[in-house]
C-alpha angles and dihedrals in degrees: 000000000000092000091056090049090048091050092052092048093046094051091044092049093050092050092048091047090048090053092050094046097045100047123093096187112105093204091054093048093053092055093043092051091052091048090044093054093051094043095048092047095051095038089050092051092049095045092043091054091050093047091050092049093048114082097230127151116263093252092056091049090051092049092050092048090047093053091048090051098048105038098079095047088046089053091049092050090046090049091050091049091049096040093101094052099027113096109198095203101040115119093240093051093046093049093047095047091043093053093046092047092046094050095046094044091048090053092047094048091048092049093046096048104033105031108022108031097031091055091051096043094047094051121116094246092054094044092055098052124062089184091056090047092053092048091048093049090048091050092050092048092046091051093047091047091049091052090048090053090048090050092049091047094053 
């Protein structure tokens, strides 16, 4: 489970880093940096929680944390290296970025809904308290709404 989440986050982080590194528009970079900070923070919290709950050896935990930490900077460096030849609006670039974004977002949505949220929402503590359920649903909707606003803003 954690490896699938890590894969989705890694692909997503590389694509976001590539977008930041390849763009020359200052307005676009500002929005992407804001989105990048929020995404990395929440993805790091989610992945960190999963890694802590999993009973992996210390070395595997370090490797997973390392890959999370270096993929976005790697994407930025790759984007900067490709910025002279990379055409943001060319059909091939749009299709490639779209496919990478679709695959990583599909993995992340699946992991969030099926493995992470379902486990929390089906727990005994949650099932016994309507008040806790309402607060949890509100938090999920608030988080999804916040990400939607961020996506619209960028």
